Predicted model as a PDB file, atoms N, CA, C, CB and O in Angstrom, pLDDT in the B-factor column:
MODEL        1                                                                  
ATOM      1  N   MET A   1      11.253 -17.571   7.289  1.00 89.00           N  
ATOM      2  CA  MET A   1      10.100 -17.897   7.423  1.00 89.00           C  
ATOM      3  C   MET A   1       9.473 -18.628   8.306  1.00 89.00           C  
ATOM      4  CB  MET A   1       9.894 -18.230   6.649  1.00 89.00           C  
ATOM      5  O   MET A   1       9.869 -19.662   8.844  1.00 89.00           O  
ATOM      6  N   THR A   2       7.981 -17.784   8.515  1.00 95.00           N  
ATOM      7  CA  THR A   2       7.708 -18.330   9.682  1.00 95.00           C  
ATOM      8  C   THR A   2       7.233 -19.918   9.873  1.00 95.00           C  
ATOM      9  CB  THR A   2       6.792 -17.490  10.140  1.00 95.00           C  
ATOM     10  O   THR A   2       7.373 -20.568   8.837  1.00 95.00           O  
ATOM     11  N   SER A   3       6.802 -20.515  10.783  1.00 95.00           N  
ATOM     12  CA  SER A   3       6.360 -21.942  10.805  1.00 95.00           C  
ATOM     13  C   SER A   3       4.806 -21.922   9.810  1.00 95.00           C  
ATOM     14  CB  SER A   3       6.122 -22.489  12.653  1.00 95.00           C  
ATOM     15  O   SER A   3       4.506 -22.713   8.916  1.00 95.00           O  
ATOM     16  N   THR A   4       4.133 -20.937  10.240  1.00 96.00           N  
ATOM     17  CA  THR A   4       2.701 -20.560   9.597  1.00 96.00           C  
ATOM     18  C   THR A   4       3.133 -20.708   7.905  1.00 96.00           C  
ATOM     19  CB  THR A   4       2.082 -18.692  10.119  1.00 96.00           C  
ATOM     20  O   THR A   4       2.745 -21.514   7.060  1.00 96.00           O  
ATOM     21  N   ALA A   5       4.029 -19.651   7.824  1.00 94.00           N  
ATOM     22  CA  ALA A   5       4.018 -19.514   6.098  1.00 94.00           C  
ATOM     23  C   ALA A   5       4.569 -20.729   5.608  1.00 94.00           C  
ATOM     24  CB  ALA A   5       4.975 -18.223   5.420  1.00 94.00           C  
ATOM     25  O   ALA A   5       4.155 -21.011   4.484  1.00 94.00           O  
ATOM     26  N   ALA A   6       5.241 -21.401   6.018  1.00 95.00           N  
ATOM     27  CA  ALA A   6       5.901 -22.711   5.590  1.00 95.00           C  
ATOM     28  C   ALA A   6       4.828 -23.808   5.338  1.00 95.00           C  
ATOM     29  CB  ALA A   6       6.938 -23.225   6.723  1.00 95.00           C  
ATOM     30  O   ALA A   6       4.795 -24.449   4.288  1.00 95.00           O  
ATOM     31  N   ARG A   7       3.917 -23.995   6.406  1.00 96.00           N  
ATOM     32  CA  ARG A   7       2.755 -24.712   6.481  1.00 96.00           C  
ATOM     33  C   ARG A   7       1.888 -24.270   5.094  1.00 96.00           C  
ATOM     34  CB  ARG A   7       2.004 -24.380   7.936  1.00 96.00           C  
ATOM     35  O   ARG A   7       1.650 -25.044   4.167  1.00 96.00           O  
ATOM     36  N   LEU A   8       1.505 -22.971   5.154  1.00 95.00           N  
ATOM     37  CA  LEU A   8       0.899 -22.908   3.898  1.00 95.00           C  
ATOM     38  C   LEU A   8       1.408 -22.946   2.696  1.00 95.00           C  
ATOM     39  CB  LEU A   8       0.351 -22.054   3.839  1.00 95.00           C  
ATOM     40  O   LEU A   8       0.755 -22.789   1.664  1.00 95.00           O  
ATOM     41  N   LEU A   9       2.530 -23.144   2.760  1.00 95.00           N  
ATOM     42  CA  LEU A   9       3.430 -23.241   1.244  1.00 95.00           C  
ATOM     43  C   LEU A   9       3.261 -24.856   0.901  1.00 95.00           C  
ATOM     44  CB  LEU A   9       5.440 -22.753   1.425  1.00 95.00           C  
ATOM     45  O   LEU A   9       2.942 -25.263  -0.216  1.00 95.00           O  
ATOM     46  N   ASP A  10       3.545 -25.767   2.122  1.00 96.00           N  
ATOM     47  CA  ASP A  10       3.381 -27.004   1.857  1.00 96.00           C  
ATOM     48  C   ASP A  10       1.926 -27.431   1.574  1.00 96.00           C  
ATOM     49  CB  ASP A  10       3.936 -27.673   2.866  1.00 96.00           C  
ATOM     50  O   ASP A  10       1.626 -28.300   0.756  1.00 96.00           O  
ATOM     51  N   ASP A  11       1.079 -26.757   2.306  1.00 96.00           N  
ATOM     52  CA  ASP A  11      -0.439 -27.073   2.015  1.00 96.00           C  
ATOM     53  C   ASP A  11      -0.720 -26.648   0.405  1.00 96.00           C  
ATOM     54  CB  ASP A  11      -1.518 -26.106   3.147  1.00 96.00           C  
ATOM     55  O   ASP A  11      -1.308 -27.372  -0.398  1.00 96.00           O  
ATOM     56  N   PHE A  12      -0.178 -25.335   0.119  1.00 95.00           N  
ATOM     57  CA  PHE A  12      -0.454 -25.041  -1.562  1.00 95.00           C  
ATOM     58  C   PHE A  12       0.158 -26.209  -2.423  1.00 95.00           C  
ATOM     59  CB  PHE A  12       0.350 -23.504  -2.135  1.00 95.00           C  
ATOM     60  O   PHE A  12      -0.445 -26.559  -3.438  1.00 95.00           O  
ATOM     61  N   GLN A  13       1.167 -26.739  -2.109  1.00 96.00           N  
ATOM     62  CA  GLN A  13       1.503 -27.682  -2.890  1.00 96.00           C  
ATOM     63  C   GLN A  13       0.962 -28.958  -2.853  1.00 96.00           C  
ATOM     64  CB  GLN A  13       2.588 -27.768  -2.807  1.00 96.00           C  
ATOM     65  O   GLN A  13       1.371 -29.843  -3.604  1.00 96.00           O  
ATOM     66  N   THR A  14       0.217 -29.100  -2.172  1.00 97.00           N  
ATOM     67  CA  THR A  14      -0.559 -30.490  -2.246  1.00 97.00           C  
ATOM     68  C   THR A  14      -2.055 -30.323  -3.026  1.00 97.00           C  
ATOM     69  CB  THR A  14      -0.830 -31.081  -0.579  1.00 97.00           C  
ATOM     70  O   THR A  14      -2.772 -31.282  -3.309  1.00 97.00           O  
ATOM     71  N   LEU A  15      -2.430 -28.668  -3.365  1.00 97.00           N  
ATOM     72  CA  LEU A  15      -3.551 -28.754  -4.056  1.00 97.00           C  
ATOM     73  C   LEU A  15      -3.288 -29.139  -5.557  1.00 97.00           C  
ATOM     74  CB  LEU A  15      -4.250 -27.509  -3.902  1.00 97.00           C  
ATOM     75  O   LEU A  15      -2.272 -29.111  -6.251  1.00 97.00           O  
ATOM     76  N   ALA A  16      -4.420 -29.461  -5.762  1.00 97.00           N  
ATOM     77  CA  ALA A  16      -4.619 -29.596  -7.514  1.00 97.00           C  
ATOM     78  C   ALA A  16      -4.107 -28.452  -8.104  1.00 97.00           C  
ATOM     79  CB  ALA A  16      -6.224 -29.701  -8.098  1.00 97.00           C  
ATOM     80  O   ALA A  16      -3.866 -27.470  -7.401  1.00 97.00           O  
ATOM     81  N   PRO A  17      -3.845 -28.440  -9.681  1.00 96.00           N  
ATOM     82  CA  PRO A  17      -3.176 -27.447 -10.451  1.00 96.00           C  
ATOM     83  C   PRO A  17      -4.297 -26.460 -10.305  1.00 96.00           C  
ATOM     84  CB  PRO A  17      -2.718 -27.864 -12.002  1.00 96.00           C  
ATOM     85  O   PRO A  17      -4.079 -25.349  -9.822  1.00 96.00           O  
ATOM     86  N   ALA A  18      -5.612 -26.865 -10.747  1.00 97.00           N  
ATOM     87  CA  ALA A  18      -6.530 -25.788 -10.860  1.00 97.00           C  
ATOM     88  C   ALA A  18      -6.748 -24.975  -9.701  1.00 97.00           C  
ATOM     89  CB  ALA A  18      -7.715 -26.250 -11.251  1.00 97.00           C  
ATOM     90  O   ALA A  18      -6.853 -23.762  -9.886  1.00 97.00           O  
ATOM     91  N   GLU A  19      -6.849 -25.502  -8.356  1.00 97.00           N  
ATOM     92  CA  GLU A  19      -7.059 -25.150  -7.004  1.00 97.00           C  
ATOM     93  C   GLU A  19      -5.628 -23.941  -6.823  1.00 97.00           C  
ATOM     94  CB  GLU A  19      -7.038 -26.753  -5.892  1.00 97.00           C  
ATOM     95  O   GLU A  19      -5.775 -22.874  -6.228  1.00 97.00           O  
ATOM     96  N   GLN A  20      -4.551 -24.290  -7.336  1.00 97.00           N  
ATOM     97  CA  GLN A  20      -3.631 -23.696  -6.921  1.00 97.00           C  
ATOM     98  C   GLN A  20      -3.588 -22.419  -8.028  1.00 97.00           C  
ATOM     99  CB  GLN A  20      -2.441 -24.653  -6.757  1.00 97.00           C  
ATOM    100  O   GLN A  20      -3.060 -21.432  -7.516  1.00 97.00           O  
ATOM    101  N   TRP A  21      -3.997 -22.216  -9.357  1.00 97.00           N  
ATOM    102  CA  TRP A  21      -4.474 -21.351  -9.668  1.00 97.00           C  
ATOM    103  C   TRP A  21      -5.324 -20.310  -9.279  1.00 97.00           C  
ATOM    104  CB  TRP A  21      -4.670 -21.684 -10.193  1.00 97.00           C  
ATOM    105  O   TRP A  21      -5.222 -19.131  -9.617  1.00 97.00           O  
ATOM    106  N   MET A  22      -6.183 -20.817  -8.538  1.00 97.00           N  
ATOM    107  CA  MET A  22      -7.574 -19.975  -7.973  1.00 97.00           C  
ATOM    108  C   MET A  22      -7.007 -19.303  -6.877  1.00 97.00           C  
ATOM    109  CB  MET A  22      -8.987 -20.934  -7.420  1.00 97.00           C  
ATOM    110  O   MET A  22      -7.462 -18.172  -6.706  1.00 97.00           O  
ATOM    111  N   VAL A  23      -5.964 -19.751  -5.923  1.00 96.00           N  
ATOM    112  CA  VAL A  23      -5.107 -19.346  -4.930  1.00 96.00           C  
ATOM    113  C   VAL A  23      -4.411 -18.341  -5.316  1.00 96.00           C  
ATOM    114  CB  VAL A  23      -4.325 -20.255  -4.494  1.00 96.00           C  
ATOM    115  O   VAL A  23      -4.512 -17.265  -4.727  1.00 96.00           O  
ATOM    116  N   ARG A  24      -3.462 -18.532  -6.523  1.00 95.00           N  
ATOM    117  CA  ARG A  24      -2.438 -17.808  -7.106  1.00 95.00           C  
ATOM    118  C   ARG A  24      -3.443 -16.427  -7.530  1.00 95.00           C  
ATOM    119  CB  ARG A  24      -1.604 -18.738  -8.454  1.00 95.00           C  
ATOM    120  O   ARG A  24      -3.014 -15.282  -7.391  1.00 95.00           O  
ATOM    121  N   GLU A  25      -4.646 -16.683  -7.992  1.00 96.00           N  
ATOM    122  CA  GLU A  25      -5.196 -15.590  -8.671  1.00 96.00           C  
ATOM    123  C   GLU A  25      -5.791 -14.629  -7.397  1.00 96.00           C  
ATOM    124  CB  GLU A  25      -6.379 -16.132  -9.818  1.00 96.00           C  
ATOM    125  O   GLU A  25      -5.830 -13.426  -7.655  1.00 96.00           O  
ATOM    126  N   ARG A  26      -6.343 -15.120  -5.800  1.00 96.00           N  
ATOM    127  CA  ARG A  26      -6.606 -14.400  -5.007  1.00 96.00           C  
ATOM    128  C   ARG A  26      -5.544 -13.515  -4.614  1.00 96.00           C  
ATOM    129  CB  ARG A  26      -7.087 -15.021  -4.187  1.00 96.00           C  
ATOM    130  O   ARG A  26      -5.690 -12.293  -4.634  1.00 96.00           O  
ATOM    131  N   VAL A  27      -4.417 -14.114  -4.237  1.00 94.00           N  
ATOM    132  CA  VAL A  27      -3.294 -13.811  -3.688  1.00 94.00           C  
ATOM    133  C   VAL A  27      -2.767 -12.518  -4.508  1.00 94.00           C  
ATOM    134  CB  VAL A  27      -2.382 -15.044  -3.687  1.00 94.00           C  
ATOM    135  O   VAL A  27      -2.355 -11.579  -3.827  1.00 94.00           O  
ATOM    136  N   LEU A  28      -2.748 -12.391  -5.983  1.00 94.00           N  
ATOM    137  CA  LEU A  28      -2.400 -11.614  -6.760  1.00 94.00           C  
ATOM    138  C   LEU A  28      -3.356 -10.331  -6.497  1.00 94.00           C  
ATOM    139  CB  LEU A  28      -2.386 -12.245  -8.036  1.00 94.00           C  
ATOM    140  O   LEU A  28      -2.940  -9.211  -6.199  1.00 94.00           O  
ATOM    141  N   SER A  29      -4.732 -10.706  -6.666  1.00 94.00           N  
ATOM    142  CA  SER A  29      -5.932  -9.992  -6.323  1.00 94.00           C  
ATOM    143  C   SER A  29      -5.585  -9.060  -4.955  1.00 94.00           C  
ATOM    144  CB  SER A  29      -7.185 -11.118  -6.073  1.00 94.00           C  
ATOM    145  O   SER A  29      -5.559  -7.829  -4.940  1.00 94.00           O  
ATOM    146  N   LEU A  30      -5.381  -9.762  -4.056  1.00 94.00           N  
ATOM    147  CA  LEU A  30      -5.008  -8.914  -2.605  1.00 94.00           C  
ATOM    148  C   LEU A  30      -4.005  -8.350  -2.770  1.00 94.00           C  
ATOM    149  CB  LEU A  30      -4.781  -9.622  -1.319  1.00 94.00           C  
ATOM    150  O   LEU A  30      -3.983  -7.358  -2.042  1.00 94.00           O  
ATOM    151  N   THR A  31      -2.821  -8.481  -3.559  1.00 93.00           N  
ATOM    152  CA  THR A  31      -1.275  -8.036  -3.240  1.00 93.00           C  
ATOM    153  C   THR A  31      -1.758  -6.478  -4.121  1.00 93.00           C  
ATOM    154  CB  THR A  31       0.383  -9.329  -4.112  1.00 93.00           C  
ATOM    155  O   THR A  31      -1.428  -5.373  -3.689  1.00 93.00           O  
ATOM    156  N   GLU A  32      -2.368  -6.624  -5.069  1.00 93.00           N  
ATOM    157  CA  GLU A  32      -2.578  -5.361  -5.907  1.00 93.00           C  
ATOM    158  C   GLU A  32      -3.477  -4.562  -5.002  1.00 93.00           C  
ATOM    159  CB  GLU A  32      -3.267  -5.625  -7.436  1.00 93.00           C  
ATOM    160  O   GLU A  32      -3.248  -3.362  -4.853  1.00 93.00           O  
ATOM    161  N   HIS A  33      -4.283  -5.030  -4.509  1.00 93.00           N  
ATOM    162  CA  HIS A  33      -5.525  -3.941  -3.790  1.00 93.00           C  
ATOM    163  C   HIS A  33      -4.514  -3.476  -2.491  1.00 93.00           C  
ATOM    164  CB  HIS A  33      -7.407  -4.939  -3.106  1.00 93.00           C  
ATOM    165  O   HIS A  33      -4.636  -2.312  -2.112  1.00 93.00           O  
ATOM    166  N   LEU A  34      -3.664  -4.223  -1.899  1.00 92.00           N  
ATOM    167  CA  LEU A  34      -2.802  -3.457  -0.848  1.00 92.00           C  
ATOM    168  C   LEU A  34      -1.861  -2.597  -1.677  1.00 92.00           C  
ATOM    169  CB  LEU A  34      -1.923  -4.481   0.185  1.00 92.00           C  
ATOM    170  O   LEU A  34      -1.528  -1.571  -1.084  1.00 92.00           O  
ATOM    171  N   GLN A  35      -1.376  -2.736  -2.820  1.00 92.00           N  
ATOM    172  CA  GLN A  35      -0.475  -2.219  -3.086  1.00 92.00           C  
ATOM    173  C   GLN A  35      -1.335  -0.677  -3.683  1.00 92.00           C  
ATOM    174  CB  GLN A  35       0.443  -3.207  -3.983  1.00 92.00           C  
ATOM    175  O   GLN A  35      -0.719   0.384  -3.784  1.00 92.00           O  
ATOM    176  N   SER A  36      -2.471  -0.781  -3.949  1.00 89.00           N  
ATOM    177  CA  SER A  36      -3.107   0.536  -4.651  1.00 89.00           C  
ATOM    178  C   SER A  36      -3.240   1.119  -3.211  1.00 89.00           C  
ATOM    179  CB  SER A  36      -4.740   0.382  -5.713  1.00 89.00           C  
ATOM    180  O   SER A  36      -2.591   2.150  -3.034  1.00 89.00           O  
ATOM    181  N   GLU A  37      -3.836   0.735  -2.328  1.00 89.00           N  
ATOM    182  CA  GLU A  37      -3.992   1.282  -1.143  1.00 89.00           C  
ATOM    183  C   GLU A  37      -3.152   1.939  -0.552  1.00 89.00           C  
ATOM    184  CB  GLU A  37      -4.269   0.605  -0.463  1.00 89.00           C  
ATOM    185  O   GLU A  37      -3.481   2.865   0.189  1.00 89.00           O  
ATOM    186  N   ALA A  38      -1.796   1.563  -0.778  1.00 89.00           N  
ATOM    187  CA  ALA A  38      -0.513   2.129  -0.254  1.00 89.00           C  
ATOM    188  C   ALA A  38      -0.172   2.955  -1.134  1.00 89.00           C  
ATOM    189  CB  ALA A  38       0.575   1.242   0.014  1.00 89.00           C  
ATOM    190  O   ALA A  38       0.490   3.832  -0.580  1.00 89.00           O  
ATOM    191  N   VAL A  39      -0.309   3.220  -2.636  1.00 86.00           N  
ATOM    192  CA  VAL A  39      -0.396   4.154  -3.271  1.00 86.00           C  
ATOM    193  C   VAL A  39      -1.164   5.394  -2.877  1.00 86.00           C  
ATOM    194  CB  VAL A  39      -0.705   3.709  -4.200  1.00 86.00           C  
ATOM    195  O   VAL A  39      -0.674   6.513  -2.728  1.00 86.00           O  
ATOM    196  N   ARG A  40      -2.578   5.009  -2.709  1.00 83.00           N  
ATOM    197  CA  ARG A  40      -3.426   6.109  -2.004  1.00 83.00           C  
ATOM    198  C   ARG A  40      -2.810   6.744  -0.991  1.00 83.00           C  
ATOM    199  CB  ARG A  40      -4.628   5.636  -1.442  1.00 83.00           C  
ATOM    200  O   ARG A  40      -2.428   7.903  -1.155  1.00 83.00           O  
ATOM    201  N   ARG A  41      -2.652   6.186   0.020  1.00 82.00           N  
ATOM    202  CA  ARG A  41      -2.036   6.786   1.307  1.00 82.00           C  
ATOM    203  C   ARG A  41      -0.973   7.759   0.904  1.00 82.00           C  
ATOM    204  CB  ARG A  41      -1.391   5.659   2.279  1.00 82.00           C  
ATOM    205  O   ARG A  41      -0.946   8.859   1.457  1.00 82.00           O  
ATOM    206  N   LEU A  42       0.084   7.381  -0.200  1.00 78.00           N  
ATOM    207  CA  LEU A  42       1.328   8.012  -0.274  1.00 78.00           C  
ATOM    208  C   LEU A  42       1.115   9.216  -1.124  1.00 78.00           C  
ATOM    209  CB  LEU A  42       2.409   7.093  -0.808  1.00 78.00           C  
ATOM    210  O   LEU A  42       1.961  10.104  -1.233  1.00 78.00           O  
ATOM    211  N   HIS A  43      -0.202   9.221  -1.805  1.00 75.00           N  
ATOM    212  CA  HIS A  43      -0.651  10.385  -2.603  1.00 75.00           C  
ATOM    213  C   HIS A  43      -1.150  11.614  -1.743  1.00 75.00           C  
ATOM    214  CB  HIS A  43      -1.791   9.924  -3.539  1.00 75.00           C  
ATOM    215  O   HIS A  43      -0.919  12.823  -1.786  1.00 75.00           O  
ATOM    216  N   GLY A  44      -2.017  10.716  -0.858  1.00 71.00           N  
ATOM    217  CA  GLY A  44      -2.736  11.548   0.143  1.00 71.00           C  
ATOM    218  C   GLY A  44      -1.427  12.360   1.326  1.00 71.00           C  
ATOM    219  O   GLY A  44      -1.645  13.433   1.888  1.00 71.00           O  
ATOM    220  N   ALA A  45      -0.403  11.728   1.454  1.00 70.00           N  
ATOM    221  CA  ALA A  45       0.488  12.102   2.220  1.00 70.00           C  
ATOM    222  C   ALA A  45       1.276  13.467   1.253  1.00 70.00           C  
ATOM    223  CB  ALA A  45       1.388  10.722   2.642  1.00 70.00           C  
ATOM    224  O   ALA A  45       1.621  14.527   1.775  1.00 70.00           O  
ATOM    225  N   GLY A  46       1.411  13.206   0.088  1.00 68.00           N  
ATOM    226  CA  GLY A  46       2.298  14.103  -0.647  1.00 68.00           C  
ATOM    227  C   GLY A  46       1.301  15.532  -0.879  1.00 68.00           C  
ATOM    228  O   GLY A  46       1.760  16.662  -1.041  1.00 68.00           O  
ATOM    229  N   ALA A  47      -0.082  15.195  -0.852  1.00 69.00           N  
ATOM    230  CA  ALA A  47      -0.950  16.326  -0.760  1.00 69.00           C  
ATOM    231  C   ALA A  47      -0.864  17.318   0.428  1.00 69.00           C  
ATOM    232  CB  ALA A  47      -2.220  15.826  -0.791  1.00 69.00           C  
ATOM    233  O   ALA A  47      -0.968  18.542   0.356  1.00 69.00           O  
ATOM    234  N   GLY A  48      -0.651  16.556   1.548  1.00 72.00           N  
ATOM    235  CA  GLY A  48      -0.871  17.161   2.768  1.00 72.00           C  
ATOM    236  C   GLY A  48       0.486  17.744   2.750  1.00 72.00           C  
ATOM    237  O   GLY A  48       0.528  18.875   3.235  1.00 72.00           O  
ATOM    238  N   ARG A  49       1.697  17.232   2.283  1.00 72.00           N  
ATOM    239  CA  ARG A  49       2.879  18.177   2.399  1.00 72.00           C  
ATOM    240  C   ARG A  49       3.001  19.360   1.999  1.00 72.00           C  
ATOM    241  CB  ARG A  49       3.784  17.790   1.934  1.00 72.00           C  
ATOM    242  O   ARG A  49       3.468  20.310   2.629  1.00 72.00           O  
ATOM    243  N   ALA A  50       2.420  19.334   0.519  1.00 75.00           N  
ATOM    244  CA  ALA A  50       2.131  20.516  -0.227  1.00 75.00           C  
ATOM    245  C   ALA A  50       1.142  21.641   0.249  1.00 75.00           C  
ATOM    246  CB  ALA A  50       1.684  20.070  -1.399  1.00 75.00           C  
ATOM    247  O   ALA A  50       1.205  22.828  -0.070  1.00 75.00           O  
ATOM    248  N   LEU A  51       0.225  21.050   1.066  1.00 76.00           N  
ATOM    249  CA  LEU A  51      -0.698  21.937   1.822  1.00 76.00           C  
ATOM    250  C   LEU A  51       0.079  22.485   2.652  1.00 76.00           C  
ATOM    251  CB  LEU A  51      -1.831  21.355   2.500  1.00 76.00           C  
ATOM    252  O   LEU A  51       0.197  23.704   2.533  1.00 76.00           O  
ATOM    253  N   VAL A  52       0.565  22.056   3.338  1.00 77.00           N  
ATOM    254  CA  VAL A  52       1.713  22.546   4.681  1.00 77.00           C  
ATOM    255  C   VAL A  52       2.627  23.496   4.082  1.00 77.00           C  
ATOM    256  CB  VAL A  52       2.784  21.195   5.394  1.00 77.00           C  
ATOM    257  O   VAL A  52       2.961  24.529   4.663  1.00 77.00           O  
ATOM    258  N   ALA A  53       3.004  23.195   3.029  1.00 79.00           N  
ATOM    259  CA  ALA A  53       4.363  24.019   2.407  1.00 79.00           C  
ATOM    260  C   ALA A  53       3.407  25.411   1.573  1.00 79.00           C  
ATOM    261  CB  ALA A  53       5.547  22.728   0.943  1.00 79.00           C  
ATOM    262  O   ALA A  53       3.861  26.552   1.482  1.00 79.00           O  
ATOM    263  N   ARG A  54       2.670  25.180   1.284  1.00 81.00           N  
ATOM    264  CA  ARG A  54       1.858  26.458   0.630  1.00 81.00           C  
ATOM    265  C   ARG A  54       1.247  27.373   2.060  1.00 81.00           C  
ATOM    266  CB  ARG A  54       0.313  25.780  -0.535  1.00 81.00           C  
ATOM    267  O   ARG A  54       1.214  28.603   2.025  1.00 81.00           O  
ATOM    268  N   LEU A  55       0.823  26.651   3.181  1.00 81.00           N  
ATOM    269  CA  LEU A  55       0.470  27.451   4.134  1.00 81.00           C  
ATOM    270  C   LEU A  55       1.657  28.165   4.928  1.00 81.00           C  
ATOM    271  CB  LEU A  55      -0.346  26.697   4.946  1.00 81.00           C  
ATOM    272  O   LEU A  55       1.617  29.346   5.273  1.00 81.00           O  
ATOM    273  N   LEU A  56       2.557  27.426   5.135  1.00 82.00           N  
ATOM    274  CA  LEU A  56       3.882  27.814   5.889  1.00 82.00           C  
ATOM    275  C   LEU A  56       4.533  29.262   5.000  1.00 82.00           C  
ATOM    276  CB  LEU A  56       5.121  26.278   5.826  1.00 82.00           C  
ATOM    277  O   LEU A  56       5.110  30.220   5.515  1.00 82.00           O  
ATOM    278  N   ALA A  57       4.187  29.022   3.344  1.00 84.00           N  
ATOM    279  CA  ALA A  57       4.692  30.139   2.505  1.00 84.00           C  
ATOM    280  C   ALA A  57       3.737  31.306   2.549  1.00 84.00           C  
ATOM    281  CB  ALA A  57       4.895  29.689   1.040  1.00 84.00           C  
ATOM    282  O   ALA A  57       4.102  32.468   2.369  1.00 84.00           O  
ATOM    283  N   ASP A  58       2.483  30.932   2.800  1.00 84.00           N  
ATOM    284  CA  ASP A  58       1.540  31.983   2.920  1.00 84.00           C  
ATOM    285  C   ASP A  58       1.525  32.674   4.244  1.00 84.00           C  
ATOM    286  CB  ASP A  58       0.250  31.479   2.644  1.00 84.00           C  
ATOM    287  O   ASP A  58       0.979  33.775   4.301  1.00 84.00           O  
ATOM    288  N   ARG A  59       2.006  32.209   5.203  1.00 83.00           N  
ATOM    289  CA  ARG A  59       2.199  32.600   6.617  1.00 83.00           C  
ATOM    290  C   ARG A  59       3.320  33.552   6.880  1.00 83.00           C  
ATOM    291  CB  ARG A  59       2.426  31.413   7.428  1.00 83.00           C  
ATOM    292  O   ARG A  59       3.246  34.575   7.560  1.00 83.00           O  
ATOM    293  N   ALA A  60       4.666  32.956   6.078  1.00 82.00           N  
ATOM    294  CA  ALA A  60       5.760  33.639   5.727  1.00 82.00           C  
ATOM    295  C   ALA A  60       5.417  35.125   5.299  1.00 82.00           C  
ATOM    296  CB  ALA A  60       6.434  32.881   4.676  1.00 82.00           C  
ATOM    297  O   ALA A  60       5.580  36.163   5.939  1.00 82.00           O  
ATOM    298  N   GLY A  61       4.907  34.932   4.059  1.00 78.00           N  
ATOM    299  CA  GLY A  61       4.321  36.162   3.201  1.00 78.00           C  
ATOM    300  C   GLY A  61       3.363  37.310   4.109  1.00 78.00           C  
ATOM    301  O   GLY A  61       3.529  38.510   3.894  1.00 78.00           O  
ATOM    302  N   GLU A  62       2.665  36.982   4.817  1.00 79.00           N  
ATOM    303  CA  GLU A  62       1.983  37.630   6.202  1.00 79.00           C  
ATOM    304  C   GLU A  62       2.838  38.326   6.939  1.00 79.00           C  
ATOM    305  CB  GLU A  62       1.417  36.637   7.190  1.00 79.00           C  
ATOM    306  O   GLU A  62       2.758  39.542   7.117  1.00 79.00           O  
ATOM    307  N   ARG A  63       3.751  37.543   7.432  1.00 78.00           N  
ATOM    308  CA  ARG A  63       4.929  38.047   8.523  1.00 78.00           C  
ATOM    309  C   ARG A  63       5.805  39.047   7.584  1.00 78.00           C  
ATOM    310  CB  ARG A  63       6.036  36.591   9.220  1.00 78.00           C  
ATOM    311  O   ARG A  63       6.242  39.962   8.282  1.00 78.00           O  
ATOM    312  N   ALA A  64       6.121  39.140   6.488  1.00 81.00           N  
ATOM    313  CA  ALA A  64       6.793  40.199   5.788  1.00 81.00           C  
ATOM    314  C   ALA A  64       6.163  41.232   5.565  1.00 81.00           C  
ATOM    315  CB  ALA A  64       7.231  39.898   4.718  1.00 81.00           C  
ATOM    316  O   ALA A  64       6.700  42.306   5.292  1.00 81.00           O  
ATOM    317  N   ARG A  65       4.864  41.028   5.658  1.00 78.00           N  
ATOM    318  CA  ARG A  65       4.266  42.324   5.298  1.00 78.00           C  
ATOM    319  C   ARG A  65       3.646  42.908   6.389  1.00 78.00           C  
ATOM    320  CB  ARG A  65       3.316  42.234   4.239  1.00 78.00           C  
ATOM    321  O   ARG A  65       2.847  43.830   6.228  1.00 78.00           O  
ATOM    322  N   ASP A  66       3.981  42.388   7.692  1.00 67.00           N  
ATOM    323  CA  ASP A  66       3.436  43.076   9.067  1.00 67.00           C  
ATOM    324  C   ASP A  66       4.524  44.273   9.406  1.00 67.00           C  
ATOM    325  CB  ASP A  66       3.361  41.841  10.481  1.00 67.00           C  
ATOM    326  O   ASP A  66       4.374  44.979  10.403  1.00 67.00           O  
TER     327      ASP A  66                                                      
ENDMDL                                                                          
END                                                                             
């Protein structure tokens, strides 16, 4: 763990319980957002692979007809 992360955790423990809950909710929100962005990128990458596979299959069919 970096010194910055350790310092943040130490600071977090000094917060009042209500503030800890607000920080926790914000961290969870940011984490969910980052995860949804990652899933969106993966779906896009999967669609791109499928498209390339279809294009290669079409090209192979064209070559077979020639």
